[in-house]
A tleap script that builds the chain and sets N, CA, C and O, in Angstrom:
source leaprc.protein.ff14SB
mol = sequence {
  NMET VAL TYR ASN VAL VAL TYR LYS LYS SER
  VAL SER ARG ASP LEU LYS LYS LEU THR LYS
  VAL GLU ALA THR ARG ILE LEU ASN GLN ILE
  GLU LYS GLU LEU SER LYS ASN PRO GLU SER
  ASN PRO SER LEU LYS GLY LYS PHE VAL GLY
  LEU ARG LYS PHE ARG ILE GLY ASP TYR LYS
  ILE ILE TYR ALA ILE LEU GLU HIE ASP VAL
  ILE ILE LEU ARG ILE GLY HIE ARG LYS GLU
  VAL TYR LYS LYS ASP ALA SER MET VAL LEU
  ASN GLY VAL GLY PRO CGLY
}
set mol.1.N position { -0.798 -20.002 9.567 }
set mol.1.CA position { 0.012 -20.039 8.357 }
set mol.1.C position { 0.684 -18.679 8.157 }
set mol.1.O position { 0.054 -17.634 8.323 }
set mol.2.N position { 1.936 -18.706 7.806 }
set mol.2.CA position { 2.679 -17.477 7.540 }
set mol.2.C position { 2.879 -17.346 6.031 }
set mol.2.O position { 3.318 -18.284 5.366 }
set mol.3.N position { 2.553 -16.172 5.506 }
set mol.3.CA position { 2.700 -15.888 4.082 }
set mol.3.C position { 4.029 -15.186 3.827 }
set mol.3.O position { 4.520 -14.435 4.670 }
set mol.4.N position { 4.604 -15.441 2.653 }
set mol.4.CA position { 5.788 -14.707 2.204 }
set mol.4.C position { 5.312 -13.395 1.596 }
set mol.4.O position { 4.385 -13.394 0.785 }
set mol.5.N position { 5.922 -12.291 1.968 }
set mol.5.CA position { 5.579 -10.998 1.385 }
set mol.5.C position { 6.611 -10.688 0.305 }
set mol.5.O position { 7.812 -10.630 0.570 }
set mol.6.N position { 6.116 -10.488 -0.926 }
set mol.6.CA position { 6.966 -10.241 -2.088 }
set mol.6.C position { 6.568 -8.890 -2.677 }
set mol.6.O position { 5.381 -8.590 -2.803 }
set mol.7.N position { 7.555 -8.079 -3.036 }
set mol.7.CA position { 7.305 -6.738 -3.567 }
set mol.7.C position { 7.622 -6.687 -5.062 }
set mol.7.O position { 8.707 -7.085 -5.485 }
set mol.8.N position { 6.667 -6.194 -5.858 }
set mol.8.CA position { 6.915 -5.962 -7.279 }
set mol.8.C position { 7.870 -4.782 -7.431 }
set mol.8.O position { 7.996 -3.964 -6.520 }
set mol.9.N position { 8.537 -4.692 -8.568 }
set mol.9.CA position { 9.474 -3.595 -8.820 }
set mol.9.C position { 8.794 -2.234 -8.736 }
set mol.9.O position { 9.416 -1.252 -8.332 }
set mol.10.N position { 7.533 -2.175 -9.110 }
set mol.10.CA position { 6.794 -0.908 -9.078 }
set mol.10.C position { 6.724 -0.321 -7.672 }
set mol.10.O position { 6.590 0.893 -7.518 }
set mol.11.N position { 6.813 -1.153 -6.660 }
set mol.11.CA position { 6.723 -0.685 -5.278 }
set mol.11.C position { 7.935 0.167 -4.914 }
set mol.11.O position { 7.798 1.126 -4.155 }
set mol.12.N position { 9.102 -0.154 -5.427 }
set mol.12.CA position { 10.286 0.653 -5.102 }
set mol.12.C position { 10.116 2.083 -5.615 }
set mol.12.O position { 10.549 3.031 -4.960 }
set mol.13.N position { 9.495 2.242 -6.773 }
set mol.13.CA position { 9.208 3.591 -7.290 }
set mol.13.C position { 8.198 4.298 -6.397 }
set mol.13.O position { 8.325 5.493 -6.129 }
set mol.14.N position { 7.197 3.559 -5.940 }
set mol.14.CA position { 6.193 4.148 -5.050 }
set mol.14.C position { 6.827 4.618 -3.748 }
set mol.14.O position { 6.510 5.699 -3.253 }
set mol.15.N position { 7.718 3.811 -3.198 }
set mol.15.CA position { 8.345 4.137 -1.912 }
set mol.15.C position { 9.273 5.345 -2.014 }
set mol.15.O position { 9.434 6.079 -1.039 }
set mol.16.N position { 9.884 5.562 -3.172 }
set mol.16.CA position { 10.780 6.709 -3.347 }
set mol.16.C position { 10.037 8.035 -3.244 }
set mol.16.O position { 10.649 9.073 -2.994 }
set mol.17.N position { 8.729 8.006 -3.435 }
set mol.17.CA position { 7.910 9.218 -3.347 }
set mol.17.C position { 7.564 9.571 -1.900 }
set mol.17.O position { 7.032 10.648 -1.633 }
set mol.18.N position { 7.863 8.675 -0.976 }
set mol.18.CA position { 7.535 8.881 0.436 }
set mol.18.C position { 8.778 9.290 1.213 }
set mol.18.O position { 9.905 9.099 0.756 }
set mol.19.N position { 8.553 9.859 2.399 }
set mol.19.CA position { 9.691 10.125 3.277 }
set mol.19.C position { 10.195 8.791 3.810 }
set mol.19.O position { 9.474 7.794 3.781 }
set mol.20.N position { 11.429 8.772 4.296 }
set mol.20.CA position { 11.982 7.529 4.848 }
set mol.20.C position { 11.161 7.046 6.038 }
set mol.20.O position { 10.964 5.844 6.213 }
set mol.21.N position { 10.684 7.978 6.852 }
set mol.21.CA position { 9.876 7.615 8.024 }
set mol.21.C position { 8.574 6.950 7.586 }
set mol.21.O position { 8.194 5.912 8.129 }
set mol.22.N position { 7.883 7.546 6.597 }
set mol.22.CA position { 6.636 6.961 6.093 }
set mol.22.C position { 6.882 5.587 5.486 }
set mol.22.O position { 6.154 4.637 5.775 }
set mol.23.N position { 7.900 5.481 4.649 }
set mol.23.CA position { 8.201 4.215 3.975 }
set mol.23.C position { 8.514 3.118 4.983 }
set mol.23.O position { 8.028 1.996 4.843 }
set mol.24.N position { 9.312 3.422 5.984 }
set mol.24.CA position { 9.665 2.433 7.004 }
set mol.24.C position { 8.440 1.996 7.789 }
set mol.24.O position { 8.254 0.808 8.048 }
set mol.25.N position { 7.610 2.954 8.164 }
set mol.25.CA position { 6.392 2.631 8.918 }
set mol.25.C position { 5.474 1.721 8.103 }
set mol.25.O position { 4.940 0.743 8.626 }
set mol.26.N position { 5.295 2.043 6.831 }
set mol.26.CA position { 4.422 1.253 5.964 }
set mol.26.C position { 4.987 -0.151 5.758 }
set mol.26.O position { 4.251 -1.132 5.866 }
set mol.27.N position { 6.271 -0.259 5.466 }
set mol.27.CA position { 6.875 -1.578 5.250 }
set mol.27.C position { 6.799 -2.444 6.505 }
set mol.27.O position { 6.518 -3.640 6.415 }
set mol.28.N position { 7.043 -1.857 7.663 }
set mol.28.CA position { 6.936 -2.615 8.914 }
set mol.28.C position { 5.518 -3.118 9.140 }
set mol.28.O position { 5.321 -4.259 9.555 }
set mol.29.N position { 4.532 -2.270 8.868 }
set mol.29.CA position { 3.132 -2.657 9.050 }
set mol.29.C position { 2.729 -3.745 8.055 }
set mol.29.O position { 1.998 -4.669 8.412 }
set mol.30.N position { 3.197 -3.643 6.824 }
set mol.30.CA position { 2.915 -4.671 5.816 }
set mol.30.C position { 3.448 -6.016 6.288 }
set mol.30.O position { 2.724 -7.012 6.282 }
set mol.31.N position { 4.700 -6.047 6.694 }
set mol.31.CA position { 5.309 -7.309 7.140 }
set mol.31.C position { 4.579 -7.876 8.358 }
set mol.31.O position { 4.368 -9.085 8.453 }
set mol.32.N position { 4.205 -7.021 9.263 }
set mol.32.CA position { 3.540 -7.461 10.492 }
set mol.32.C position { 2.142 -8.017 10.215 }
set mol.32.O position { 1.792 -9.089 10.710 }
set mol.33.N position { 1.351 -7.300 9.433 }
set mol.33.CA position { -0.059 -7.650 9.242 }
set mol.33.C position { -0.298 -8.631 8.093 }
set mol.33.O position { -1.001 -9.627 8.265 }
set mol.34.N position { 0.278 -8.357 6.936 }
set mol.34.CA position { -0.062 -9.151 5.755 }
set mol.34.C position { 0.613 -10.512 5.728 }
set mol.34.O position { 0.152 -11.406 5.018 }
set mol.35.N position { 1.679 -10.691 6.471 }
set mol.35.CA position { 2.308 -12.013 6.518 }
set mol.35.C position { 1.482 -12.991 7.349 }
set mol.35.O position { 1.635 -14.205 7.216 }
set mol.36.N position { 0.618 -12.471 8.194 }
set mol.36.CA position { -0.183 -13.326 9.077 }
set mol.36.C position { -1.585 -13.596 8.546 }
set mol.36.O position { -2.033 -14.742 8.528 }
set mol.37.N position { -2.280 -12.547 8.114 }
set mol.37.CA position { -3.682 -12.719 7.746 }
set mol.37.C position { -4.072 -11.783 6.594 }
set mol.37.O position { -4.847 -10.850 6.806 }
set mol.38.N position { -3.562 -12.008 5.407 }
set mol.38.CA position { -3.853 -11.101 4.294 }
set mol.38.C position { -5.296 -11.177 3.797 }
set mol.38.O position { -5.770 -10.253 3.136 }
set mol.39.N position { -5.986 -12.250 4.103 }
set mol.39.CA position { -7.351 -12.421 3.609 }
set mol.39.C position { -8.378 -11.632 4.410 }
set mol.39.O position { -9.554 -11.608 4.046 }
set mol.40.N position { -7.955 -10.987 5.490 }
set mol.40.CA position { -8.891 -10.230 6.319 }
set mol.40.C position { -9.225 -8.862 5.730 }
set mol.40.O position { -10.164 -8.212 6.189 }
set mol.41.N position { -8.485 -8.420 4.738 }
set mol.41.CA position { -8.713 -7.109 4.133 }
set mol.41.C position { -9.665 -7.217 2.950 }
set mol.41.O position { -9.772 -8.275 2.329 }
set mol.42.N position { -10.363 -6.115 2.634 }
set mol.42.CA position { -11.384 -6.145 1.582 }
set mol.42.C position { -10.829 -6.434 0.188 }
set mol.42.O position { -9.716 -6.038 -0.160 }
set mol.43.N position { -11.648 -7.138 -0.597 }
set mol.43.CA position { -11.344 -7.369 -2.011 }
set mol.43.C position { -11.754 -6.137 -2.803 }
set mol.43.O position { -12.672 -5.414 -2.418 }
set mol.44.N position { -11.065 -5.908 -3.908 }
set mol.44.CA position { -11.390 -4.783 -4.775 }
set mol.44.C position { -12.318 -5.234 -5.895 }
set mol.44.O position { -12.467 -6.427 -6.162 }
set mol.45.N position { -12.938 -4.252 -6.541 }
set mol.45.CA position { -13.900 -4.528 -7.612 }
set mol.45.C position { -13.476 -3.799 -8.882 }
set mol.45.O position { -12.462 -3.102 -8.909 }
set mol.46.N position { -14.264 -3.975 -9.921 }
set mol.46.CA position { -14.011 -3.276 -11.179 }
set mol.46.C position { -12.710 -3.714 -11.820 }
set mol.46.O position { -12.429 -4.908 -11.917 }
set mol.47.N position { -11.912 -2.744 -12.261 }
set mol.47.CA position { -10.666 -3.075 -12.960 }
set mol.47.C position { -9.613 -3.673 -12.038 }
set mol.47.O position { -8.582 -4.150 -12.512 }
set mol.48.N position { -9.855 -3.657 -10.726 }
set mol.48.CA position { -8.928 -4.233 -9.760 }
set mol.48.C position { -9.452 -5.542 -9.166 }
set mol.48.O position { -8.961 -5.984 -8.127 }
set mol.49.N position { -10.431 -6.160 -9.803 }
set mol.49.CA position { -11.016 -7.395 -9.275 }
set mol.49.C position { -9.926 -8.454 -9.112 }
set mol.49.O position { -9.039 -8.584 -9.955 }
set mol.50.N position { -10.008 -9.198 -8.028 }
set mol.50.CA position { -9.016 -10.223 -7.730 }
set mol.50.C position { -7.893 -9.725 -6.835 }
set mol.50.O position { -7.069 -10.509 -6.366 }
set mol.51.N position { -7.864 -8.414 -6.600 }
set mol.51.CA position { -6.844 -7.826 -5.741 }
set mol.51.C position { -7.476 -7.393 -4.424 }
set mol.51.O position { -8.699 -7.363 -4.293 }
set mol.52.N position { -6.640 -7.060 -3.459 }
set mol.52.CA position { -7.115 -6.613 -2.150 }
set mol.52.C position { -6.441 -5.301 -1.783 }
set mol.52.O position { -5.428 -4.915 -2.364 }
set mol.53.N position { -7.036 -4.623 -0.794 }
set mol.53.CA position { -6.468 -3.368 -0.324 }
set mol.53.C position { -6.219 -3.440 1.173 }
set mol.53.O position { -6.907 -4.147 1.909 }
set mol.54.N position { -5.214 -2.685 1.598 }
set mol.54.CA position { -4.848 -2.598 3.007 }
set mol.54.C position { -4.510 -1.143 3.271 }
set mol.54.O position { -3.650 -0.571 2.602 }
set mol.55.N position { -5.182 -0.544 4.238 }
set mol.55.CA position { -4.969 0.876 4.521 }
set mol.55.C position { -4.071 1.047 5.739 }
set mol.55.O position { -4.244 0.396 6.769 }
set mol.56.N position { -3.109 1.945 5.580 }
set mol.56.CA position { -2.220 2.341 6.668 }
set mol.56.C position { -2.220 3.866 6.674 }
set mol.56.O position { -1.560 4.490 5.843 }
set mol.57.N position { -2.947 4.460 7.594 }
set mol.57.CA position { -3.056 5.919 7.640 }
set mol.57.C position { -3.655 6.449 6.357 }
set mol.57.O position { -4.741 6.030 5.957 }
set mol.58.N position { -2.956 7.370 5.705 }
set mol.58.CA position { -3.435 7.957 4.451 }
set mol.58.C position { -3.004 7.166 3.221 }
set mol.58.O position { -3.231 7.604 2.093 }
set mol.59.N position { -2.392 6.020 3.425 }
set mol.59.CA position { -1.862 5.230 2.313 }
set mol.59.C position { -2.611 3.915 2.163 }
set mol.59.O position { -3.090 3.330 3.135 }
set mol.60.N position { -2.698 3.467 0.910 }
set mol.60.CA position { -3.297 2.161 0.630 }
set mol.60.C position { -2.286 1.300 -0.096 }
set mol.60.O position { -1.479 1.768 -0.899 }
set mol.61.N position { -2.367 0.033 0.223 }
set mol.61.CA position { -1.524 -0.962 -0.405 }
set mol.61.C position { -2.438 -1.848 -1.238 }
set mol.61.O position { -3.445 -2.343 -0.731 }
set mol.62.N position { -2.110 -2.055 -2.496 }
set mol.62.CA position { -2.855 -2.970 -3.361 }
set mol.62.C position { -2.008 -4.223 -3.495 }
set mol.62.O position { -0.822 -4.157 -3.816 }
set mol.63.N position { -2.637 -5.372 -3.245 }
set mol.63.CA position { -1.877 -6.621 -3.266 }
set mol.63.C position { -2.729 -7.780 -3.748 }
set mol.63.O position { -3.956 -7.699 -3.807 }
set mol.64.N position { -2.043 -8.861 -4.092 }
set mol.64.CA position { -2.685 -10.108 -4.507 }
set mol.64.C position { -2.179 -11.227 -3.611 }
set mol.64.O position { -1.072 -11.163 -3.077 }
set mol.65.N position { -3.003 -12.245 -3.457 }
set mol.65.CA position { -2.603 -13.435 -2.712 }
set mol.65.C position { -2.494 -14.578 -3.715 }
set mol.65.O position { -3.464 -14.915 -4.393 }
set mol.66.N position { -1.308 -15.167 -3.801 }
set mol.66.CA position { -1.071 -16.307 -4.685 }
set mol.66.C position { -0.460 -17.426 -3.857 }
set mol.66.O position { 0.710 -17.366 -3.480 }
set mol.67.N position { -1.247 -18.428 -3.582 }
set mol.67.CA position { -0.844 -19.565 -2.753 }
set mol.67.C position { -0.328 -19.082 -1.403 }
set mol.67.O position { -1.117 -18.606 -0.586 }
set mol.68.N position { 0.980 -19.190 -1.144 }
set mol.68.CA position { 1.544 -18.782 0.149 }
set mol.68.C position { 2.267 -17.444 0.067 }
set mol.68.O position { 3.015 -17.078 0.974 }
set mol.69.N position { 2.040 -16.714 -1.031 }
set mol.69.CA position { 2.698 -15.423 -1.229 }
set mol.69.C position { 1.683 -14.286 -1.225 }
set mol.69.O position { 0.582 -14.413 -1.762 }
set mol.70.N position { 2.070 -13.183 -0.614 }
set mol.70.CA position { 1.334 -11.929 -0.711 }
set mol.70.C position { 2.182 -11.040 -1.612 }
set mol.70.O position { 3.306 -10.683 -1.261 }
set mol.71.N position { 1.639 -10.683 -2.778 }
set mol.71.CA position { 2.378 -9.901 -3.759 }
set mol.71.C position { 1.950 -8.442 -3.626 }
set mol.71.O position { 0.815 -8.092 -3.950 }
set mol.72.N position { 2.849 -7.600 -3.153 }
set mol.72.CA position { 2.564 -6.178 -3.006 }
set mol.72.C position { 2.775 -5.530 -4.372 }
set mol.72.O position { 3.874 -5.566 -4.926 }
set mol.73.N position { 1.698 -4.931 -4.912 }
set mol.73.CA position { 1.735 -4.377 -6.263 }
set mol.73.C position { 1.921 -2.871 -6.286 }
set mol.73.O position { 2.663 -2.345 -7.116 }
set mol.74.N position { 1.254 -2.180 -5.383 }
set mol.74.CA position { 1.294 -0.720 -5.356 }
set mol.74.C position { 1.152 -0.214 -3.934 }
set mol.74.O position { 0.456 -0.808 -3.111 }
set mol.75.N position { 1.826 0.895 -3.660 }
set mol.75.CA position { 1.673 1.634 -2.418 }
set mol.75.C position { 1.488 3.086 -2.826 }
set mol.75.O position { 2.288 3.630 -3.586 }
set mol.76.N position { 0.432 3.713 -2.320 }
set mol.76.CA position { 0.217 5.112 -2.677 }
set mol.76.C position { -0.788 5.776 -1.772 }
set mol.76.O position { -1.466 5.124 -0.978 }
set mol.77.N position { -0.872 7.096 -1.904 }
set mol.77.CA position { -1.853 7.847 -1.137 }
set mol.77.C position { -3.235 7.319 -1.480 }
set mol.77.O position { -3.512 6.983 -2.632 }
set mol.78.N position { -4.086 7.248 -0.496 }
set mol.78.CA position { -5.407 6.624 -0.682 }
set mol.78.C position { -6.228 7.285 -1.784 }
set mol.78.O position { -7.080 6.627 -2.381 }
set mol.79.N position { -5.998 8.558 -2.071 }
set mol.79.CA position { -6.752 9.245 -3.119 }
set mol.79.C position { -6.129 9.057 -4.500 }
set mol.79.O position { -6.787 9.307 -5.509 }
set mol.80.N position { -4.891 8.628 -4.559 }
set mol.80.CA position { -4.168 8.539 -5.827 }
set mol.80.C position { -3.912 7.117 -6.310 }
set mol.80.O position { -3.740 6.899 -7.509 }
set mol.81.N position { -3.882 6.152 -5.406 }
set mol.81.CA position { -3.428 4.804 -5.761 }
set mol.81.C position { -4.298 4.152 -6.840 }
set mol.81.O position { -3.802 3.361 -7.641 }
set mol.82.N position { -5.589 4.481 -6.862 }
set mol.82.CA position { -6.483 3.874 -7.852 }
set mol.82.C position { -6.391 4.558 -9.215 }
set mol.82.O position { -6.886 4.017 -10.204 }
set mol.83.N position { -5.778 5.718 -9.287 }
set mol.83.CA position { -5.655 6.438 -10.552 }
set mol.83.C position { -4.530 5.885 -11.416 }
set mol.83.O position { -4.445 6.190 -12.606 }
set mol.84.N position { -3.677 5.079 -10.822 }
set mol.84.CA position { -2.566 4.497 -11.571 }
set mol.84.C position { -3.108 3.481 -12.571 }
set mol.84.O position { -4.182 2.912 -12.374 }
set mol.85.N position { -2.376 3.266 -13.612 }
set mol.85.CA position { -2.788 2.372 -14.692 }
set mol.85.C position { -3.018 0.953 -14.181 }
set mol.85.O position { -2.083 0.286 -13.739 }
set mol.86.N position { -4.250 0.503 -14.243 }
set mol.86.CA position { -4.600 -0.829 -13.742 }
set mol.86.C position { -3.892 -1.920 -14.523 }
set mol.86.O position { -3.546 -2.956 -13.956 }
set mol.87.N position { -3.671 -1.710 -15.810 }
set mol.87.CA position { -3.014 -2.756 -16.596 }
set mol.87.C position { -1.584 -2.972 -16.110 }
set mol.87.O position { -1.077 -4.094 -16.142 }
set mol.88.N position { -0.931 -1.895 -15.660 }
set mol.88.CA position { 0.422 -2.038 -15.144 }
set mol.88.C position { 0.394 -2.842 -13.849 }
set mol.88.O position { 1.291 -3.645 -13.591 }
set mol.89.N position { -0.626 -2.627 -13.047 }
set mol.89.CA position { -0.760 -3.354 -11.791 }
set mol.89.C position { -1.071 -4.819 -12.065 }
set mol.89.O position { -0.495 -5.700 -11.426 }
set mol.90.N position { -1.958 -5.089 -12.988 }
set mol.90.CA position { -2.443 -6.445 -13.207 }
set mol.90.C position { -1.500 -7.293 -14.056 }
set mol.90.O position { -1.480 -8.515 -13.908 }
set mol.91.N position { -0.725 -6.678 -14.936 }
set mol.91.CA position { 0.179 -7.448 -15.796 }
set mol.91.C position { 1.275 -8.093 -14.976 }
set mol.91.O position { 1.941 -7.429 -14.182 }
set mol.92.N position { 1.457 -9.365 -15.167 }
set mol.92.CA position { 2.564 -10.060 -14.533 }
set mol.92.C position { 2.464 -10.166 -13.031 }
set mol.92.O position { 3.476 -10.057 -12.339 }
set mol.93.N position { 1.272 -10.374 -12.508 }
set mol.93.CA position { 1.141 -10.563 -11.068 }
set mol.93.C position { 1.933 -11.797 -10.695 }
set mol.93.O position { 1.674 -12.890 -11.199 }
set mol.94.N position { 2.881 -11.622 -9.827 }
set mol.94.CA position { 3.741 -12.702 -9.388 }
set mol.94.C position { 5.053 -12.126 -8.911 }
set mol.94.O position { 5.322 -10.944 -9.127 }
set mol.95.N position { 5.854 -12.912 -8.282 }
set mol.95.CA position { 7.117 -12.398 -7.745 }
set mol.95.C position { 7.997 -11.787 -8.832 }
set mol.95.O position { 8.055 -12.272 -9.962 }
set mol.96.N position { 8.684 -10.701 -8.451 }
set mol.96.CA position { 9.644 -10.116 -9.382 }
set mol.96.C position { 9.394 -8.731 -9.782 }
set mol.96.O position { 10.158 -8.168 -10.565 }
savepdb mol mol.pdb
quit
């Protein structure tokens, strides 16, 4: 089964903080890996329950799986991504 990868608006802000090389590498890896088998990555706990994480080098991607869609919510440095406001991540999970 192939999943559709959908990016929340917050991701564009996250990507602007990265170099073009980093952003391209991360986006390519997301499309390659998460469109095929998003359920293979660990589930998160606590205030991020129901979400999953995917690590690419020093960066982590926080995402949700909704039916046939993988919703990319946040991209950030592995030490910083969890410090972002969880309510902003969790509100309105879905395409758009």
